[in-house]
VODO-411119 format. One record per residue (C-alpha): x, y negated, z negated. Coordinates in steps of 0.001 Angstrom, whole numbers. Last residue first. Example, Ala and Ser with C-alpha at 12.3 -4.5 7.8 and 13.67 -1.06 7.14 Angstrom:
<site><x>13670</x><y>1060</y><z>-7140</z></site>
<site><x>12300</x><y>4500</y><z>-7800</z></site>
***
This chain:
<site><x>-123450</x><y>-3814</y><z>-146327</z></site>
<site><x>-122691</x><y>-4065</y><z>-142606</z></site>
<site><x>-120161</x><y>-1200</y><z>-142555</z></site>
<site><x>-122875</x><y>982</y><z>-144096</z></site>
<site><x>-124758</x><y>783</y><z>-140768</z></site>
<site><x>-121947</x><y>2623</y><z>-139031</z></site>
<site><x>-121901</x><y>5346</y><z>-141691</z></site>
<site><x>-125660</x><y>5805</y><z>-141296</z></site>
<site><x>-125111</x><y>6348</y><z>-137555</z></site>
<site><x>-123051</x><y>9477</y><z>-138249</z></site>
<site><x>-124372</x><y>11867</y><z>-135587</z></site>
<site><x>-125245</x><y>8983</y><z>-133284</z></site>
<site><x>-121676</x><y>7690</y><z>-133475</z></site>
<site><x>-120207</x><y>11033</y><z>-132422</z></site>
<site><x>-122399</x><y>10908</y><z>-129306</z></site>
<site><x>-121135</x><y>7358</y><z>-128697</z></site>
<site><x>-123197</x><y>4394</y><z>-129890</z></site>
<site><x>-123860</x><y>1579</y><z>-127451</z></site>
<site><x>-123396</x><y>-2172</y><z>-127672</z></site>
<site><x>-124495</x><y>-4177</y><z>-124663</z></site>
<site><x>-123995</x><y>-7648</y><z>-123199</z></site>
<site><x>-120636</x><y>-6945</y><z>-121564</z></site>
<site><x>-119388</x><y>-3580</y><z>-122749</z></site>
<site><x>-119128</x><y>-2736</y><z>-126453</z></site>
<site><x>-118435</x><y>882</y><z>-127365</z></site>
<site><x>-119471</x><y>2823</y><z>-130473</z></site>
<site><x>-118199</x><y>5493</y><z>-132845</z></site>
<site><x>-114809</x><y>5328</y><z>-131182</z></site>
<site><x>-112997</x><y>4949</y><z>-134540</z></site>
<site><x>-111604</x><y>1614</y><z>-133333</z></site>
<site><x>-115100</x><y>445</y><z>-132386</z></site>
<site><x>-116516</x><y>1532</y><z>-135755</z></site>
<site><x>-113704</x><y>-309</y><z>-137552</z></site>
<site><x>-114434</x><y>-3524</y><z>-135648</z></site>
<site><x>-118158</x><y>-3365</y><z>-136502</z></site>
<site><x>-118321</x><y>-6512</y><z>-138641</z></site>
<site><x>-116619</x><y>-8493</y><z>-135875</z></site>
<site><x>-119170</x><y>-7299</y><z>-133323</z></site>
<site><x>-122105</x><y>-8377</y><z>-135501</z></site>
<site><x>-120837</x><y>-11875</y><z>-136149</z></site>
<site><x>-119903</x><y>-12177</y><z>-132452</z></site>
<site><x>-123605</x><y>-11611</y><z>-131655</z></site>
<site><x>-124432</x><y>-15152</y><z>-132785</z></site>
<site><x>-127435</x><y>-15086</y><z>-135109</z></site>
<site><x>-131078</x><y>-16137</y><z>-134564</z></site>
<site><x>-132148</x><y>-12646</y><z>-135661</z></site>
<site><x>-134485</x><y>-11434</y><z>-132919</z></site>
<site><x>-133091</x><y>-13521</y><z>-130039</z></site>
<site><x>-129474</x><y>-12951</y><z>-131100</z></site>
<site><x>-129971</x><y>-9161</y><z>-131221</z></site>
<site><x>-131869</x><y>-9303</y><z>-127933</z></site>
<site><x>-128878</x><y>-10982</y><z>-126271</z></site>
<site><x>-126640</x><y>-8313</y><z>-127807</z></site>
<site><x>-128764</x><y>-5648</y><z>-126118</z></site>
<site><x>-128414</x><y>-2305</y><z>-127877</z></site>
<site><x>-127910</x><y>659</y><z>-125546</z></site>
<site><x>-130456</x><y>3480</y><z>-125810</z></site>
<site><x>-131156</x><y>6470</y><z>-128014</z></site>
<site><x>-132945</x><y>4418</y><z>-130664</z></site>
<site><x>-131944</x><y>4912</y><z>-134303</z></site>
<site><x>-129044</x><y>2478</y><z>-134034</z></site>
<site><x>-131506</x><y>-409</y><z>-133642</z></site>
<site><x>-133309</x><y>35</y><z>-136965</z></site>
<site><x>-130440</x><y>-71</y><z>-139452</z></site>
<site><x>-128764</x><y>-2434</y><z>-136975</z></site>
<site><x>-131395</x><y>-5152</y><z>-137391</z></site>
<site><x>-131698</x><y>-4692</y><z>-141142</z></site>
<site><x>-127935</x><y>-4848</y><z>-141802</z></site>
<site><x>-127171</x><y>-7913</y><z>-139719</z></site>
<site><x>-130347</x><y>-9649</y><z>-140903</z></site>
<site><x>-129685</x><y>-8960</y><z>-144572</z></site>
<site><x>-126142</x><y>-10361</y><z>-144336</z></site>
<site><x>-127362</x><y>-13499</y><z>-142569</z></site>
<site><x>-130174</x><y>-14131</y><z>-145085</z></site>
<site><x>-133610</x><y>-12468</y><z>-145043</z></site>
<site><x>-136289</x><y>-14373</y><z>-146957</z></site>
<site><x>-137659</x><y>-11989</y><z>-149588</z></site>
<site><x>-141130</x><y>-11760</y><z>-151046</z></site>
<site><x>-142095</x><y>-9382</y><z>-153859</z></site>
<site><x>-145259</x><y>-8182</y><z>-155595</z></site>
<site><x>-147761</x><y>-9517</y><z>-153077</z></site>
<site><x>-151412</x><y>-8656</y><z>-153838</z></site>
<site><x>-152632</x><y>-12105</y><z>-152787</z></site>
<site><x>-151841</x><y>-13915</y><z>-156020</z></site>
<site><x>-154781</x><y>-12864</y><z>-158206</z></site>
<site><x>-153934</x><y>-9161</y><z>-158498</z></site>
<site><x>-156500</x><y>-6818</y><z>-160026</z></site>
<site><x>-156749</x><y>-4544</y><z>-156985</z></site>
<site><x>-152962</x><y>-4257</y><z>-156687</z></site>
<site><x>-152510</x><y>-3702</y><z>-160423</z></site>
<site><x>-155057</x><y>-857</y><z>-160356</z></site>
<site><x>-153644</x><y>585</y><z>-157129</z></site>
<site><x>-150048</x><y>723</y><z>-158457</z></site>
<site><x>-147622</x><y>-323</y><z>-155718</z></site>
<site><x>-148027</x><y>-4088</y><z>-155650</z></site>
<site><x>-147373</x><y>-5273</y><z>-152102</z></site>
<site><x>-143862</x><y>-5755</y><z>-150712</z></site>
<site><x>-143052</x><y>-8555</y><z>-148275</z></site>
<site><x>-140119</x><y>-9109</y><z>-145940</z></site>
<site><x>-139450</x><y>-12490</y><z>-144405</z></site>
<site><x>-137772</x><y>-13814</y><z>-141278</z></site>
<site><x>-137330</x><y>-17576</y><z>-141204</z></site>
<site><x>-136823</x><y>-19678</y><z>-138089</z></site>
<site><x>-139012</x><y>-22365</y><z>-139719</z></site>
<site><x>-141486</x><y>-22863</y><z>-136877</z></site>
<site><x>-140812</x><y>-19429</y><z>-135396</z></site>
<site><x>-141849</x><y>-17504</y><z>-138495</z></site>
<site><x>-140972</x><y>-13807</y><z>-138280</z></site>
<site><x>-142830</x><y>-11209</y><z>-140352</z></site>
<site><x>-141900</x><y>-7904</y><z>-142003</z></site>
<site><x>-144402</x><y>-6012</y><z>-144136</z></site>
<site><x>-144316</x><y>-3313</y><z>-146821</z></site>
<site><x>-147277</x><y>-1492</y><z>-148375</z></site>
<site><x>-147347</x><y>-309</y><z>-151996</z></site>
<site><x>-151096</x><y>-773</y><z>-152337</z></site>
<site><x>-152768</x><y>-1780</y><z>-149084</z></site>
<site><x>-151938</x><y>-3613</y><z>-145865</z></site>
<site><x>-148404</x><y>-3967</y><z>-144514</z></site>
<site><x>-148297</x><y>-6106</y><z>-141389</z></site>
<site><x>-145625</x><y>-5589</y><z>-138748</z></site>
<site><x>-142993</x><y>-7579</y><z>-136894</z></site>
<site><x>-140665</x><y>-6015</y><z>-134354</z></site>
<site><x>-137076</x><y>-5080</y><z>-135099</z></site>
<site><x>-136829</x><y>-2823</y><z>-132027</z></site>
<site><x>-136751</x><y>273</y><z>-134270</z></site>
<site><x>-139952</x><y>-815</y><z>-136022</z></site>
<site><x>-141857</x><y>-1499</y><z>-132781</z></site>
<site><x>-140637</x><y>1792</y><z>-131300</z></site>
<site><x>-142087</x><y>3685</y><z>-134256</z></site>
<site><x>-145445</x><y>1887</y><z>-133889</z></site>
<site><x>-145606</x><y>2840</y><z>-130210</z></site>
<site><x>-144847</x><y>6533</y><z>-130666</z></site>
<site><x>-143495</x><y>7920</y><z>-127383</z></site>
<site><x>-145930</x><y>9671</y><z>-125075</z></site>
<site><x>-144669</x><y>8472</y><z>-121674</z></site>
<site><x>-143100</x><y>11871</y><z>-120847</z></site>
<site><x>-143213</x><y>14316</y><z>-123762</z></site>
<site><x>-141730</x><y>12949</y><z>-126921</z></site>
<site><x>-138854</x><y>13509</y><z>-129325</z></site>
<site><x>-138136</x><y>11590</y><z>-132530</z></site>
<site><x>-135288</x><y>12206</y><z>-135008</z></site>
<site><x>-132505</x><y>9894</y><z>-133798</z></site>
<site><x>-134790</x><y>8087</y><z>-131348</z></site>
<site><x>-135768</x><y>8549</y><z>-127699</z></site>
<site><x>-135121</x><y>12281</y><z>-127459</z></site>
<site><x>-137094</x><y>13506</y><z>-124446</z></site>
<site><x>-139148</x><y>16655</y><z>-124915</z></site>
<site><x>-139586</x><y>18828</y><z>-121826</z></site>
<site><x>-138932</x><y>22272</y><z>-123298</z></site>
<site><x>-135208</x><y>22323</y><z>-122448</z></site>
<site><x>-134902</x><y>18916</y><z>-124121</z></site>
<site><x>-136391</x><y>20314</y><z>-127334</z></site>
<site><x>-134062</x><y>23324</y><z>-127296</z></site>
<site><x>-131000</x><y>21175</y><z>-126624</z></site>
<site><x>-131863</x><y>18718</y><z>-129406</z></site>
<site><x>-132450</x><y>21581</y><z>-131834</z></site>
<site><x>-129063</x><y>23029</y><z>-130906</z></site>
<site><x>-127478</x><y>19661</y><z>-131711</z></site>
<site><x>-129287</x><y>19199</y><z>-135033</z></site>
<site><x>-128938</x><y>22766</y><z>-136264</z></site>
<site><x>-125264</x><y>22813</y><z>-135218</z></site>
<site><x>-124546</x><y>19555</y><z>-137049</z></site>
<site><x>-126215</x><y>20791</y><z>-140201</z></site>
<site><x>-124340</x><y>24099</y><z>-139932</z></site>
<site><x>-121016</x><y>22265</y><z>-139930</z></site>
<site><x>-122122</x><y>19958</y><z>-142744</z></site>
<site><x>-123056</x><y>22821</y><z>-145095</z></site>
<site><x>-126563</x><y>24283</y><z>-145344</z></site>
<site><x>-128268</x><y>24029</y><z>-148779</z></site>
<site><x>-127730</x><y>27142</y><z>-150859</z></site>
<site><x>-128891</x><y>25864</y><z>-154235</z></site>
<site><x>-131648</x><y>23294</y><z>-154642</z></site>
<site><x>-130946</x><y>19954</y><z>-156339</z></site>
<site><x>-132931</x><y>19726</y><z>-159574</z></site>
<site><x>-132992</x><y>16025</y><z>-160475</z></site>
<site><x>-132572</x><y>14726</y><z>-156927</z></site>
<site><x>-134776</x><y>17553</y><z>-155657</z></site>
<site><x>-137582</x><y>16429</y><z>-157974</z></site>
<site><x>-137501</x><y>12945</y><z>-156489</z></site>
<site><x>-136329</x><y>9623</y><z>-157940</z></site>
<site><x>-133418</x><y>9307</y><z>-155479</z></site>
<site><x>-133744</x><y>11072</y><z>-152140</z></site>
<site><x>-132079</x><y>14365</y><z>-151192</z></site>
<site><x>-132241</x><y>14527</y><z>-147417</z></site>
<site><x>-133936</x><y>17242</y><z>-145377</z></site>
<site><x>-132973</x><y>16696</y><z>-141747</z></site>
<site><x>-135398</x><y>15565</y><z>-139081</z></site>
<site><x>-137328</x><y>16815</y><z>-136103</z></site>
<site><x>-140286</x><y>14540</y><z>-135345</z></site>
<site><x>-142126</x><y>16115</y><z>-132414</z></site>
<site><x>-144445</x><y>14499</y><z>-129872</z></site>
<site><x>-147066</x><y>15795</y><z>-127447</z></site>
<site><x>-147646</x><y>19074</y><z>-129289</z></site>
<site><x>-147463</x><y>22380</y><z>-127378</z></site>
<site><x>-147998</x><y>24931</y><z>-130172</z></site>
<site><x>-145007</x><y>26824</y><z>-128709</z></site>
<site><x>-142789</x><y>23893</y><z>-129719</z></site>
<site><x>-143541</x><y>24598</y><z>-133397</z></site>
<site><x>-142609</x><y>28269</y><z>-133049</z></site>
<site><x>-139394</x><y>27220</y><z>-131264</z></site>
<site><x>-138543</x><y>24876</y><z>-134145</z></site>
<site><x>-138913</x><y>27636</y><z>-136722</z></site>
<site><x>-136822</x><y>30000</y><z>-134594</z></site>
<site><x>-133948</x><y>27481</y><z>-134309</z></site>
<site><x>-134034</x><y>26662</y><z>-138018</z></site>
<site><x>-133898</x><y>30371</y><z>-138902</z></site>
<site><x>-131053</x><y>30946</y><z>-136421</z></site>
<site><x>-129008</x><y>28126</y><z>-137997</z></site>
<site><x>-129584</x><y>29626</y><z>-141445</z></site>
<site><x>-131968</x><y>28240</y><z>-144047</z></site>
<site><x>-131278</x><y>29147</y><z>-147684</z></site>
<site><x>-132559</x><y>25735</y><z>-148867</z></site>
<site><x>-133712</x><y>23574</y><z>-145931</z></site>
<site><x>-131390</x><y>21937</y><z>-143402</z></site>
<site><x>-134308</x><y>21395</y><z>-140999</z></site>
<site><x>-137624</x><y>19558</y><z>-141221</z></site>
<site><x>-140550</x><y>19548</y><z>-138780</z></site>
<site><x>-143166</x><y>16855</y><z>-138201</z></site>
<site><x>-145858</x><y>17367</y><z>-135546</z></site>
<site><x>-147149</x><y>14526</y><z>-133384</z></site>
<site><x>-150511</x><y>14770</y><z>-131644</z></site>
<site><x>-151966</x><y>12996</y><z>-128588</z></site>
<site><x>-154890</x><y>14830</y><z>-126944</z></site>
<site><x>-157243</x><y>14738</y><z>-129905</z></site>
<site><x>-160606</x><y>16012</y><z>-128660</z></site>
<site><x>-162092</x><y>17737</y><z>-131726</z></site>
<site><x>-160833</x><y>21130</y><z>-130466</z></site>
<site><x>-157289</x><y>19762</y><z>-130475</z></site>
<site><x>-157687</x><y>18616</y><z>-134076</z></site>
<site><x>-159091</x><y>21985</y><z>-135114</z></site>
<site><x>-156141</x><y>23683</y><z>-133391</z></site>
<site><x>-153632</x><y>21645</y><z>-135425</z></site>
<site><x>-155489</x><y>22259</y><z>-138691</z></site>
<site><x>-155453</x><y>26020</y><z>-138076</z></site>
<site><x>-151712</x><y>25990</y><z>-137326</z></site>
<site><x>-150997</x><y>24168</y><z>-140582</z></site>
<site><x>-153325</x><y>26409</y><z>-142582</z></site>
<site><x>-151536</x><y>29520</y><z>-141294</z></site>
<site><x>-148141</x><y>28004</y><z>-142195</z></site>
<site><x>-149405</x><y>27506</y><z>-145748</z></site>
<site><x>-150292</x><y>24201</y><z>-147413</z></site>
<site><x>-149434</x><y>22776</y><z>-150850</z></site>
<site><x>-145836</x><y>21906</y><z>-150067</z></site>
<site><x>-143257</x><y>22273</y><z>-152856</z></site>
<site><x>-140320</x><y>22272</y><z>-150444</z></site>
<site><x>-139255</x><y>25785</y><z>-151496</z></site>
<site><x>-142841</x><y>26972</y><z>-150950</z></site>
<site><x>-142963</x><y>25475</y><z>-147481</z></site>
<site><x>-139714</x><y>27229</y><z>-146589</z></site>
<site><x>-140977</x><y>30616</y><z>-147808</z></site>
<site><x>-144207</x><y>30080</y><z>-145850</z></site>
<site><x>-142457</x><y>29634</y><z>-142511</z></site>
<site><x>-144033</x><y>27187</y><z>-140089</z></site>
<site><x>-142078</x><y>24241</y><z>-141460</z></site>
<site><x>-142485</x><y>20515</y><z>-142167</z></site>
<site><x>-146139</x><y>20443</y><z>-140868</z></site>
<site><x>-146706</x><y>16796</y><z>-141764</z></site>
<site><x>-149163</x><y>16012</y><z>-138980</z></site>
<site><x>-149236</x><y>12758</y><z>-137019</z></site>
<site><x>-152491</x><y>12146</y><z>-135184</z></site>
<site><x>-153272</x><y>9825</y><z>-132275</z></site>
<site><x>-156571</x><y>8423</y><z>-130991</z></site>
<site><x>-158273</x><y>7139</y><z>-134146</z></site>
<site><x>-161259</x><y>5073</y><z>-132993</z></site>
<site><x>-164065</x><y>6014</y><z>-135386</z></site>
<site><x>-165294</x><y>8632</y><z>-132906</z></site>
<site><x>-161963</x><y>10478</y><z>-133233</z></site>
<site><x>-162114</x><y>10234</y><z>-137010</z></site>
<site><x>-165641</x><y>11686</y><z>-137004</z></site>
<site><x>-164656</x><y>14579</y><z>-134732</z></site>
<site><x>-161728</x><y>15355</y><z>-137051</z></site>
<site><x>-164113</x><y>15748</y><z>-139988</z></site>
<site><x>-162699</x><y>18579</y><z>-142083</z></site>
<site><x>-159201</x><y>17307</y><z>-141301</z></site>
<site><x>-159266</x><y>14946</y><z>-144282</z></site>
<site><x>-159298</x><y>17807</y><z>-146769</z></site>
<site><x>-155727</x><y>18146</y><z>-147947</z></site>
<site><x>-153063</x><y>20810</y><z>-147383</z></site>
<site><x>-152571</x><y>20113</y><z>-143669</z></site>
<site><x>-151557</x><y>16516</y><z>-144468</z></site>
<site><x>-152679</x><y>14182</y><z>-141694</z></site>
<site><x>-151311</x><y>10762</y><z>-140787</z></site>
<site><x>-153533</x><y>8588</y><z>-138615</z></site>
<site><x>-152286</x><y>6830</y><z>-135496</z></site>
<site><x>-154233</x><y>4190</y><z>-133589</z></site>
<site><x>-152630</x><y>3328</y><z>-130234</z></site>
<site><x>-154243</x><y>384</y><z>-128488</z></site>
<site><x>-156117</x><y>1263</y><z>-125295</z></site>
<site><x>-158558</x><y>-1657</y><z>-125342</z></site>
<site><x>-155716</x><y>-3998</y><z>-126348</z></site>
<site><x>-156435</x><y>-5827</y><z>-129586</z></site>
<site><x>-156962</x><y>-9582</y><z>-129913</z></site>
<site><x>-157205</x><y>-9580</y><z>-133683</z></site>
<site><x>-159810</x><y>-10379</y><z>-136319</z></site>
<site><x>-162868</x><y>-8542</y><z>-134982</z></site>
<site><x>-160761</x><y>-5618</y><z>-133745</z></site>
<site><x>-159158</x><y>-5271</y><z>-137168</z></site>
<site><x>-162558</x><y>-5366</y><z>-138894</z></site>
<site><x>-163875</x><y>-2631</y><z>-136586</z></site>
<site><x>-160766</x><y>-575</y><z>-137350</z></site>
<site><x>-161278</x><y>-894</y><z>-141110</z></site>
<site><x>-164985</x><y>-19</y><z>-140952</z></site>
<site><x>-164229</x><y>3012</y><z>-138722</z></site>
<site><x>-161559</x><y>4220</y><z>-141165</z></site>
<site><x>-164092</x><y>3996</y><z>-144012</z></site>
<site><x>-166693</x><y>6009</y><z>-142052</z></site>
<site><x>-164116</x><y>8661</y><z>-141185</z></site>
***
């Protein structure tokens, strides 16, 4: 907590921060940072995001998590007791051996804790992970995946959670501000080993992405500002990056905003998405582009058209 307070004080000294700025800290129920929730709250953290993943021990074990469902619930209540009134809980679906009913019950148990925000997202097999090398048996098929997602949406909406992004649901006026910034192609600083950043430069009309050195020892020993890689986004990058973010939000995409953020003519984007229009994955009307319900389910396929 003391270290977080030092960082936040330095940020406030350097930047013109809003008095009510959102400060989110990620919490793993299986590690020790929750022992001092009161200290983090006093330091200026006002929102927590907890990687619960599941409230069934057999699911947590299959995911290789180090916490139990009992620990997860205990951590959540400790945070509430310490005065945190804005908490996100992460939950995964499409887990090994998980049925539609199992996913539904797991989500209902999470909702019953009454968090302010829920991230409900599908297990995906990522490269360079254990699951990529040893893919679990009995993963749900596509039909069950779709049912889990759609039924989950209905359950969350029934309990007062508004879906504002593909996998993010919030109670009224409690959306995640840093998430929205990413999805709207906003700029952000990446500070620390392995961090990423995206910055726009009005004077040169350039948009750059930065990656910091990942290994802490190399990062700390760097003499060139810790930056491992810098990339100026070209037209192809901008089309892909903008839409990769924009299609996640459950709202129409402004073509005027697309041009403002990227400096590109929106006709470039529309032409690249001709197939998606013909397949009725999206519609273009006036100044807006909007995904259909089918489009939201396969938004990754739409973005692939821009590669």
